Structure formats: structure tokens, C-alpha cells
C-alpha positions as CSV (number, residue, x, y, z in Angstrom):
1,M,31.1,125.3,117.9
2,E,31.6,126.0,121.6
3,T,29.8,123.7,124.0
4,K,27.6,126.4,125.4
5,D,26.2,127.0,121.9
6,Y,25.0,123.5,121.2
7,I,21.5,122.4,121.0
8,I,21.4,119.2,123.4
9,K,20.4,117.1,120.4
10,D,23.2,118.2,118.4
11,F,25.8,117.7,121.1
12,L,24.5,114.3,121.7
13,E,24.9,113.6,118.0
14,A,28.2,114.9,117.8
15,L,29.3,112.8,120.9
16,S,27.7,109.7,119.2
17,S,29.6,110.2,116.0
18,K,32.9,108.8,114.9
19,S,34.6,112.1,115.6
20,P,36.9,111.8,118.6
21,A,35.8,115.2,120.0
22,P,33.8,115.9,121.7
23,G,34.6,112.9,123.9
24,G,34.7,111.5,127.5
25,G,36.3,114.6,128.7
26,G,33.8,117.0,127.3
27,A,31.1,114.7,128.5
28,A,32.6,114.8,132.0
29,A,32.7,118.6,132.2
30,L,29.1,118.9,130.9
31,A,27.9,116.2,133.6
32,G,29.6,118.7,136.1
33,A,27.7,121.7,134.6
34,L,24.3,119.9,134.7
35,G,25.0,119.2,138.3
36,V,25.8,122.7,139.4
37,S,22.7,123.9,137.4
38,L,20.6,121.7,139.7
39,A,22.5,123.4,142.6
40,S,21.3,126.7,141.1
41,M,17.8,125.7,140.7
42,V,17.5,124.7,144.3
43,C,18.6,128.2,145.4
44,E,16.2,129.7,143.0
45,L,13.3,127.8,144.4
46,T,14.3,129.0,147.8
47,I,14.7,132.7,147.0
48,G,11.6,134.8,147.4
49,K,9.8,132.7,149.8
50,K,9.0,134.3,153.1
51,K,9.7,131.1,155.0
52,Y,13.3,131.1,153.9
53,A,13.9,134.7,154.1
54,A,16.7,134.4,156.7
55,V,18.8,132.6,154.0
56,E,17.9,134.5,150.9
57,C,21.2,136.2,150.7
58,D,22.9,133.0,151.1
59,M,20.9,131.6,148.3
60,K,21.3,134.3,145.9
61,R,25.2,134.1,146.4
62,L,25.2,130.4,146.0
63,S,23.0,130.7,142.9
64,A,25.5,133.3,141.3
65,K,28.6,131.0,142.3
66,A,26.8,127.9,140.5
67,A,26.4,129.9,137.4
68,A,30.1,130.9,137.2
69,V,31.1,127.4,138.0
70,R,28.7,126.1,135.3
71,D,30.2,128.4,132.7
72,R,33.6,127.6,133.6
73,L,32.9,123.9,133.2
74,L,31.5,124.6,129.8
75,E,34.6,126.4,128.7
76,L,36.8,123.5,130.1
77,A,34.7,121.1,127.8
78,D,35.9,123.2,125.0
79,E,39.6,123.2,126.2
80,D,39.3,119.5,126.6
81,K,38.5,119.3,122.9
82,E,41.2,121.4,121.9
83,A,43.7,119.5,124.2
84,F,42.5,116.2,122.4
85,L,42.8,117.7,118.8
86,S,46.3,118.8,119.5
87,L,47.3,115.2,121.0
88,S,45.7,113.8,117.8
89,S,47.6,116.0,115.7
90,A,51.0,115.2,117.5
91,Y,50.2,111.6,116.8
92,S,49.6,112.2,113.0
93,M,53.0,113.9,112.6
94,P,55.3,112.1,110.1
95,K,57.3,109.3,111.8
96,D,60.5,110.0,110.1
97,D,61.3,112.8,112.3
98,T,60.9,110.7,115.6
99,K,62.4,113.1,117.9
100,E,60.2,116.1,117.0
101,R,57.0,113.9,116.9
102,D,57.9,112.4,120.5
103,A,58.4,115.8,121.9
104,A,55.2,117.0,120.4
105,I,53.3,114.1,121.9
106,Q,54.7,114.5,125.3
107,Q,53.8,118.1,125.4
108,A,50.3,117.3,124.2
109,L,49.9,114.6,126.7
110,V,50.5,117.0,129.4
111,G,47.8,119.4,128.2
112,A,45.3,116.5,127.7
113,A,46.0,115.6,131.2
114,K,45.8,119.0,132.9
115,V,42.5,119.9,131.5
116,P,40.5,117.2,133.2
117,L,42.4,117.8,136.3
118,L,41.2,121.5,136.1
119,V,37.8,120.0,136.1
120,M,38.4,118.0,139.1
121,R,40.2,121.0,140.9
122,L,37.0,123.1,140.1
123,C,34.6,120.5,141.3
124,N,36.6,120.1,144.5
125,Q,37.3,123.7,145.4
126,E,34.2,125.2,144.1
127,A,31.3,122.9,143.2
128,A,31.1,120.3,146.0
129,A,30.4,123.2,148.5
130,L,27.4,124.2,146.3
131,F,25.6,121.2,147.3
132,E,26.6,121.0,151.1
133,E,25.1,124.4,151.5
134,A,22.0,123.9,149.2
135,L,21.3,120.8,151.3
136,E,21.5,122.9,154.5
137,K,19.8,125.8,153.5
138,G,17.8,125.2,150.3
139,N,14.0,124.6,150.1
140,P,13.5,121.0,151.4
141,L,10.9,120.4,148.6
142,A,13.9,120.3,146.1
143,V,16.2,118.2,148.2
144,S,16.1,115.4,145.6
145,D,17.5,118.0,143.1
146,V,20.4,118.5,145.4
147,G,21.1,114.7,145.5
148,V,20.7,114.3,141.6
149,G,23.1,117.3,141.2
150,A,25.5,115.7,143.7
151,L,25.3,112.4,141.8
152,L,26.2,114.2,138.6
153,L,29.1,115.8,140.1
154,S,30.4,112.8,141.4
155,A,30.2,111.2,137.9
156,A,31.9,114.4,136.4
157,V,34.8,114.1,138.7
158,E,35.2,110.2,138.4
159,S,35.0,110.4,134.5
160,A,37.5,113.3,134.5
161,A,40.0,111.2,136.6
162,L,39.8,108.5,134.0
163,N,40.9,110.9,131.3
164,V,43.8,112.1,133.5
165,F,45.0,108.5,134.1
166,I,44.7,107.6,130.4
167,N,47.1,110.4,129.4
168,L,49.6,109.9,132.3
169,K,49.9,106.4,131.1
170,S,51.9,107.4,128.1
171,M,54.0,110.3,129.7
172,K,57.7,109.7,129.6
173,D,58.3,112.4,132.6
174,K,57.3,109.9,135.4
175,D,58.0,112.5,138.0
176,L,55.4,114.9,136.5
177,A,53.1,111.7,135.8
178,D,53.3,110.8,139.5
179,G,52.5,114.1,140.7
180,L,49.5,114.6,138.7
181,R,48.5,111.2,139.5
182,K,48.7,111.7,143.4
183,E,46.8,115.0,142.9
184,T,44.2,113.4,140.9
185,E,43.7,110.5,143.5
186,A,43.8,112.8,146.3
187,I,40.9,115.0,144.7
188,L,38.9,111.9,143.9
189,E,39.1,110.7,147.4
190,S,38.2,114.0,149.0
191,I,35.3,114.8,146.7
192,T,33.8,111.3,146.7
193,L,33.7,111.4,150.4
194,R,32.0,115.0,150.5
195,L,29.4,114.1,147.8
196,A,28.6,110.7,149.3
197,K,27.7,112.5,152.6
198,V,25.2,114.8,150.7
199,S,23.9,111.8,148.7
200,K,23.3,109.8,152.1
201,A,21.6,112.7,153.7
202,V,19.4,113.3,150.6
203,E,18.5,109.5,150.6
204,E,17.6,109.7,154.2
205,R,15.3,112.7,153.8
206,V,13.6,111.4,150.9
207,S,13.0,107.9,152.3
208,G,12.0,108.9,155.8
């Protein structure tokens, strides 16, 4: 079943089970999808109100963008599941053909690392800006939702990074692993700073 078709209770039961997938990678992508859904909600709470007519076009554009990012994150949750199942299948290959098994494992490790990295790229390149703009132009009555969404997105990125790192640890192509690690660390640093600014601004507004 695709992640988008799950009833929440069923997804949580699947996540809680002994089945290895969905797992942390899928949960990370879902956390990001929850976050950007809140960004979209803030836009919808702004659209149609005379007080915010000047930013209505921006909010419509932002809401549509958030929906597209949300859907892509749900797709990545499924891609993460498939990547993990491929890795699990590689590890299950007979050990008598060491060369073929090792090659399959190494190939699957790359796939298992690249999917959560795609989650991170999407969050950094597309999703973070949603919260920055929603904070600036959105209905101030929904500012706490901007903050919650930003925190969920931050958790999604940090969680995805863990899934990258654990797969890099077993990769034998150290040059490839180092390149992926550096990109992961750079994205993590960039988006953490951006979302921290959003969170701080939200905290100041709700506590002021």
C-alpha cells in the first residue's frame, strides 16, 4: 500500500510492527509532509480575507506549492520503503557467492542513502521557503501553525540525515560516501539555521 493511501491508524500500526518497512525513513518523509500541510493551511486561512487581499495571489501560489511538496514527500516515503526492501533482499542473498552478494549490497546501500538525501534536498530547496513566506505574509492568527510546521520539517530533515549516515557507514566506495556525507551535512546546517530563525520569530510573536 502506498503511504498516501494509508489510514493514519493503519500506518502507525505498520510503523509499530516488527516489519522493517515502513521505518524511520518513511516516518521522516511523513513528518515533512505533515509540516508542509500546515504551511498550506496557513495559506488557506489567509486566502479570501479582505484584510490580506494584497497577498492573496502569493498565498494561492504558496498553497499549491506546499501541496506539490507534500505529495512528493509521500512518494519519497514509498521510495524509501522500496530502497530498504532492496537492501534487505541483498543482505539475504546466499553467502556462498560473496562477490555477487557484496556488489548487490553496495548498490542497494547507495539507493538507501540517496532516498533520504532526496527528502533533505526537497525540504531545503522547496519546503523551507514555504514557512519563511508564510511567516511573513500569512494570517497572524495562524502563526503558531507556521511554527509547528517548521519544527516538523526540521525533525524530518534531521531524521532523514540519520538514515543517510547509517547507510554511508557500510559503503565501501569512500569517495562516494564522503561526497554524500558532505552534502548531507551542508543541507542539515543550512536548513537548521533557516528553520531556527522561523521558530524563533514564531516564539517571539506568540509570547509577546
